[in-house]
N, C-alpha and C positions, 0 to 999 in steps of 0.2 A: 277403083271402087273396092273397098275391103269387105270381107265377109264378117258378119257379126260373130263375136266370140261367145259361144254358149258352152256351159259346162258339159263335158262329154257324157257324164252320168245322166244328165237330164235328157240329152238327145238319145242315148241308148235306151232309156226307159220308154221312149215313144215307140220302140220296135216291138213291144210286147203284143202278142197276138197277131203278128204280121208275117209276111214272107221273110222279112229280115230276121225275125226270131227263128223261124223254121230253118233258115240257112246258116244261122249263128253268125250273122254279120254284125260286126262291132265297130263303131266309129272310134278311131284312135288318135286323130290329130286334125286340127283346123288351123290353117294358116291364113294370111291376108288374102290369098287368091287360090287356095287349094283346100280340098277335103281328102282325108285318108281314112280307109276302113280296112278291116281284115275279115277273112272268111276261111274257116278250116276246110281242108279237102278231106271229106268223110263220105260215108255211104249216102248221106243226104245230098251231096253235091257232085257225086260221080255218075257217069254213064255206065252202061253194062260192061264196057271193056276195062273198067277200073280207072279211067282217066277223069279229070275234072271236066264236067259237062260244060259245053260252050254256053248253054242257056243260064247256068249258074254264074258263069263269068259275066255274062251280059246283065243279069239281075244285079250283081255287085256293082257293075259300072253305072247302071241307071240309078242305083241307090246313092252313090257318092255324088254324081252330077246333080241329081234332084235335090239332095240336101244342100249342096252348094247354092243352088238357086233360092231355096227357102231362106238361106242366110243372107241373101242379097236384097230381098224384097220386104215391104212392110206387110206383115200378115193380117193386119187389120183392114187393109184396103185392097190387097191383091192376093192371088194364089198362083201356083205354078203347076204345070202338067208337062209330062214328057211328050215331046213331039216326034222325036226320031232317035233311034239308037242304032249304031252300026259297030260291028266288032270284027276284027281279024284275029283269029287264034293262031299263034305262031309257034307255040311249044306246048308240051303236055305237062301236067302236074299230076302225080299219083298219090301224094301224101303231103302232110305238113300244113302250112298256112300260106295263103296268098294275100297280098296287100294291093289294094286299088288306090290310085291317086288320081283325083280329078283336078285338073288345072284349068282355070278360067281363061278362055280365049277371047270371048266377046260378051259384054253385058249391056245389051240394049234395053230400051224401054219395054219391048214386047218379046224379045227372044234373048236367050243366053246360050252360048256354045261352050262346051267343055271338051277338052282333050283328056283321055283317060288311059292309063296304063295299069295292067294287072301284072304283078311280079311275084315270083316265088320269094317268100320271106327269107329263107335260108341262103339262097344263092344270088338273089336279086335278078335272076334270069327273067326276061320278058316272056310272059305267058300269052297275054292278049293285049291288043291295042284297039281303042275305039274312040268314037266321038258321040256326044249326046247333045241334042238340041232340046231346049226347054222353052215352052211358051209361057209368058206372064200375062195373066188375065185379071181384069178388075173384078172385085166382088160386087155382086148386086145386092143392094139393100132392100 
């Protein structure tokens, strides 16, 4: 099952007025079975010790997984909601940019499962690893 290919500028415009805009998350690539987005490590995404906040990483992970599910479904008949997000933070980021890649593991009729890695853009070092489960629901008319 391939993800719909939608222009990135159109997708990024949807972030206006949302958490994604506040965290400066930007979609940068869509492949047949993955979504990639970036987020800067700034005062908006750091915790008091000056490190990338795990919650910001989790928000980035949920963002790419959720978008991937949106690109798999028919938005006229269905919608998707995050059901579960789990994250393991394995390294710190103090500055720069992080890149999240959500790769499709399972695309069922009612659930999608995404494997997600957040990596430092400069070094490609793994910062966080997670999984995101998305539920697909029918729209009621």
